[in-house]
C-alpha positions in Angstrom: 0.0 0.0 0.0 1.4 3.4 -1.0 1.2 6.5 1.3 -1.6 7.5 3.6 -4.5 9.3 1.9 -7.1 11.6 3.4 -10.6 11.6 2.0 -12.5 14.9 1.9 -15.0 15.5 4.7 -18.4 16.3 3.3 -21.2 18.2 5.0 -24.7 17.7 3.8 -23.4 15.4 1.0 -22.7 18.2 -1.5 -19.2 19.6 -1.2 -16.1 19.0 0.8 -15.6 20.9 4.1 -12.3 22.5 4.5 -11.9 24.2 7.9 -8.3 25.2 7.4 -7.9 29.0 7.8 -6.6 30.7 4.7 -6.0 34.4 3.9 -8.7 34.3 1.2 -11.3 32.9 3.6 -10.3 35.6 6.2 -10.6 38.3 3.6 -14.0 37.2 2.5 -15.2 37.0 6.2 -14.1 40.6 6.6 -16.1 41.7 3.5 -13.2 41.8 1.0 -10.4 44.2 0.5 -11.6 47.7 0.3 -11.1 51.3 1.4 -14.1 53.3 2.5 -14.9 56.9 1.6 -15.5 59.7 4.0 -19.0 58.6 4.8 -17.8 55.8 7.2 -19.2 56.5 10.7 -22.0 58.7 9.4 -25.3 58.0 11.2 -28.1 57.5 8.6 -31.7 56.6 8.2 -33.2 54.7 5.2 -35.5 57.0 3.2 -39.1 56.0 3.5 -38.3 53.9 6.6 -37.8 54.3 10.3 -34.6 52.2 10.1 -31.4 53.8 11.2 -27.8 52.7 11.3 -24.2 53.8 10.8 -22.3 53.7 7.5 -19.7 51.0 8.0 -18.4 51.1 4.4 -19.0 53.7 1.8 -18.3 54.0 -1.9 -19.7 56.0 -4.8 -22.2 53.3 -5.9 -23.0 51.4 -2.7 -22.6 51.4 1.1 -22.9 48.9 3.9 -24.9 50.2 6.9 -24.5 48.6 10.4 -27.9 48.4 12.0 -28.6 48.7 15.7 -29.0 44.9 16.1 -25.6 44.2 14.5 -26.8 43.2 11.0 -25.2 44.8 8.0 -27.5 46.0 5.1 -26.0 46.9 1.7 -27.8 49.8 -0.2 -27.2 52.7 -2.5 -26.1 56.0 -1.0 -29.0 57.9 -2.6 -31.4 55.8 -0.5 -30.0 57.2 2.8 -30.2 60.5 4.6 -27.8 61.7 7.3 -29.3 61.8 10.8 -28.2 62.4 14.4 -26.7 59.3 16.1 -29.0 57.5 18.5 -27.7 56.7 22.0 -27.0 53.0 21.6 -24.9 53.7 18.4 -22.6 56.5 19.7 -19.8 54.1 20.5 -19.9 52.3 17.2 -19.9 55.6 15.4 -16.6 56.5 17.1 -15.2 53.0 16.4 -16.1 53.1 12.7 -14.6 56.6 12.3 -11.4 55.4 14.0 -11.2 52.4 11.8 -11.9 54.5 8.7 -8.7 56.6 9.5 -6.4 53.5 9.7 -4.1 52.8 6.7 -2.3 49.8 5.4 1.2 49.6 6.7 0.3 51.4 9.9 1.3 50.0 13.3 -1.9 49.1 15.2 -3.0 47.7 18.4 -5.7 45.0 18.5 -7.5 42.7 20.8 -6.7 39.0 20.5 -7.6 36.3 22.9 -8.7 38.8 25.5 -5.5 40.9 25.5 -4.1 43.9 23.6 -1.3 43.2 21.1 0.6 45.2 18.5 1.1 44.5 14.9 1.0 46.0 11.4 -2.2 46.5 9.4 -1.4 44.5 6.2 -4.7 44.7 4.4 -7.8 46.8 5.1 -11.2 45.2 4.4 -14.8 46.4 4.7 -15.4 45.2 8.2 -11.9 44.8 9.6 -8.3 44.1 8.6 -5.6 41.5 8.2 -3.0 42.2 10.8 0.5 40.8 11.0 1.6 40.1 14.6 5.2 40.6 15.7 5.9 36.9 15.1 4.7 37.1 11.5 1.3 35.4 12.2 -1.5 36.9 10.1 -4.8 37.5 11.9 -8.3 38.6 10.8 -9.4 41.4 13.2 -12.8 43.0 13.2 -13.0 46.8 13.1 -14.3 47.0 16.7 -11.1 45.3 18.0 -8.6 47.5 16.1 -7.1 50.9 16.8 -3.9 52.9 16.1 -0.8 52.1 18.1 -0.4 54.6 20.9 3.1 55.8 19.7 2.4 55.5 16.0 3.5 58.4 13.9 0.8 60.4 12.2 
Protein backbone atom coordinates (compact mmCIF):
# COMPACT_ATOMS: atom_id res chain seq x y z
CA UNK A 1 0.00 0.00 0.00
CA UNK A 2 1.45 3.38 -1.03
CA UNK A 3 1.24 6.45 1.33
CA UNK A 4 -1.64 7.47 3.57
CA UNK A 5 -4.51 9.32 1.87
CA UNK A 6 -7.12 11.60 3.38
CA UNK A 7 -10.60 11.64 1.98
CA UNK A 8 -12.50 14.95 1.92
CA UNK A 9 -14.99 15.52 4.71
CA UNK A 10 -18.42 16.29 3.27
CA UNK A 11 -21.15 18.24 5.04
CA UNK A 12 -24.70 17.68 3.78
CA UNK A 13 -23.42 15.42 0.97
CA UNK A 14 -22.75 18.23 -1.51
CA UNK A 15 -19.21 19.55 -1.24
CA UNK A 16 -16.08 18.96 0.83
CA UNK A 17 -15.63 20.90 4.05
CA UNK A 18 -12.26 22.54 4.53
CA UNK A 19 -11.89 24.21 7.90
CA UNK A 20 -8.27 25.20 7.45
CA UNK A 21 -7.88 28.96 7.76
CA UNK A 22 -6.65 30.74 4.65
CA UNK A 23 -5.97 34.39 3.87
CA UNK A 24 -8.67 34.35 1.19
CA UNK A 25 -11.26 32.92 3.61
CA UNK A 26 -10.35 35.55 6.22
CA UNK A 27 -10.55 38.33 3.61
CA UNK A 28 -14.03 37.17 2.54
CA UNK A 29 -15.21 36.99 6.16
CA UNK A 30 -14.13 40.63 6.60
CA UNK A 31 -16.10 41.73 3.52
CA UNK A 32 -13.24 41.77 1.02
CA UNK A 33 -10.36 44.16 0.50
CA UNK A 34 -11.61 47.74 0.25
CA UNK A 35 -11.07 51.29 1.39
CA UNK A 36 -14.08 53.28 2.50
CA UNK A 37 -14.89 56.85 1.57
CA UNK A 38 -15.49 59.68 4.03
CA UNK A 39 -19.03 58.56 4.85
CA UNK A 40 -17.80 55.80 7.20
CA UNK A 41 -19.17 56.51 10.66
CA UNK A 42 -22.04 58.67 9.41
CA UNK A 43 -25.33 57.96 11.21
CA UNK A 44 -28.07 57.50 8.60
CA UNK A 45 -31.69 56.55 8.16
CA UNK A 46 -33.18 54.75 5.20
CA UNK A 47 -35.48 57.00 3.16
CA UNK A 48 -39.13 56.01 3.53
CA UNK A 49 -38.34 53.89 6.61
CA UNK A 50 -37.75 54.34 10.31
CA UNK A 51 -34.64 52.16 10.11
CA UNK A 52 -31.40 53.82 11.21
CA UNK A 53 -27.79 52.75 11.34
CA UNK A 54 -24.22 53.84 10.75
CA UNK A 55 -22.31 53.67 7.47
CA UNK A 56 -19.69 50.97 7.97
CA UNK A 57 -18.35 51.05 4.40
CA UNK A 58 -19.02 53.69 1.78
CA UNK A 59 -18.29 53.96 -1.94
CA UNK A 60 -19.74 56.04 -4.78
CA UNK A 61 -22.20 53.34 -5.87
CA UNK A 62 -22.97 51.42 -2.66
CA UNK A 63 -22.57 51.40 1.08
CA UNK A 64 -22.92 48.95 3.92
CA UNK A 65 -24.90 50.16 6.92
CA UNK A 66 -24.49 48.62 10.36
CA UNK A 67 -27.94 48.41 11.95
CA UNK A 68 -28.57 48.68 15.68
CA UNK A 69 -29.04 44.92 16.09
CA UNK A 70 -25.65 44.18 14.52
CA UNK A 71 -26.79 43.19 11.03
CA UNK A 72 -25.24 44.85 7.97
CA UNK A 73 -27.47 46.04 5.12
CA UNK A 74 -26.05 46.90 1.69
CA UNK A 75 -27.76 49.76 -0.17
CA UNK A 76 -27.17 52.68 -2.50
CA UNK A 77 -26.10 56.04 -0.99
CA UNK A 78 -29.04 57.90 -2.57
CA UNK A 79 -31.45 55.79 -0.48
CA UNK A 80 -30.00 57.19 2.77
CA UNK A 81 -30.24 60.48 4.65
CA UNK A 82 -27.84 61.72 7.32
CA UNK A 83 -29.29 61.81 10.82
CA UNK A 84 -28.19 62.38 14.40
CA UNK A 85 -26.75 59.29 16.08
CA UNK A 86 -29.03 57.46 18.51
CA UNK A 87 -27.66 56.74 21.98
CA UNK A 88 -26.98 53.00 21.57
CA UNK A 89 -24.93 53.67 18.41
CA UNK A 90 -22.64 56.47 19.70
CA UNK A 91 -19.80 54.10 20.54
CA UNK A 92 -19.95 52.29 17.21
CA UNK A 93 -19.93 55.65 15.37
CA UNK A 94 -16.61 56.47 17.08
CA UNK A 95 -15.21 52.98 16.40
CA UNK A 96 -16.10 53.11 12.69
CA UNK A 97 -14.59 56.59 12.32
CA UNK A 98 -11.40 55.45 14.03
CA UNK A 99 -11.21 52.38 11.79
CA UNK A 100 -11.86 54.54 8.72
CA UNK A 101 -8.71 56.56 9.46
CA UNK A 102 -6.42 53.53 9.67
CA UNK A 103 -4.14 52.85 6.68
CA UNK A 104 -2.35 49.78 5.37
CA UNK A 105 1.22 49.61 6.65
CA UNK A 106 0.31 51.45 9.87
CA UNK A 107 1.25 50.04 13.26
CA UNK A 108 -1.90 49.13 15.17
CA UNK A 109 -3.04 47.65 18.44
CA UNK A 110 -5.70 44.98 18.47
CA UNK A 111 -7.53 42.69 20.84
CA UNK A 112 -6.66 39.03 20.48
CA UNK A 113 -7.63 36.27 22.93
CA UNK A 114 -8.66 38.82 25.55
CA UNK A 115 -5.50 40.93 25.54
CA UNK A 116 -4.11 43.86 23.58
CA UNK A 117 -1.30 43.16 21.12
CA UNK A 118 0.55 45.21 18.54
CA UNK A 119 1.13 44.55 14.86
CA UNK A 120 0.98 46.02 11.38
CA UNK A 121 -2.20 46.53 9.36
CA UNK A 122 -1.43 44.51 6.23
CA UNK A 123 -4.72 44.68 4.36
CA UNK A 124 -7.80 46.76 5.06
CA UNK A 125 -11.19 45.18 4.38
CA UNK A 126 -14.80 46.41 4.67
CA UNK A 127 -15.39 45.18 8.22
CA UNK A 128 -11.89 44.76 9.62
CA UNK A 129 -8.33 44.07 8.57
CA UNK A 130 -5.65 41.46 8.15
CA UNK A 131 -2.97 42.24 10.75
CA UNK A 132 0.54 40.82 11.05
CA UNK A 133 1.60 40.08 14.61
CA UNK A 134 5.21 40.64 15.66
CA UNK A 135 5.95 36.93 15.14
CA UNK A 136 4.68 37.14 11.53
CA UNK A 137 1.34 35.43 12.17
CA UNK A 138 -1.48 36.95 10.12
CA UNK A 139 -4.82 37.48 11.87
CA UNK A 140 -8.26 38.63 10.76
CA UNK A 141 -9.38 41.37 13.17
CA UNK A 142 -12.83 42.98 13.20
CA UNK A 143 -13.01 46.79 13.12
CA UNK A 144 -14.25 47.01 16.72
CA UNK A 145 -11.07 45.34 18.02
CA UNK A 146 -8.57 47.47 16.12
CA UNK A 147 -7.09 50.89 16.84
CA UNK A 148 -3.93 52.92 16.10
CA UNK A 149 -0.80 52.07 18.09
CA UNK A 150 -0.35 54.60 20.90
CA UNK A 151 3.05 55.75 19.74
CA UNK A 152 2.44 55.46 15.99
CA UNK A 153 3.49 58.41 13.91
CA UNK A 154 0.77 60.37 12.20
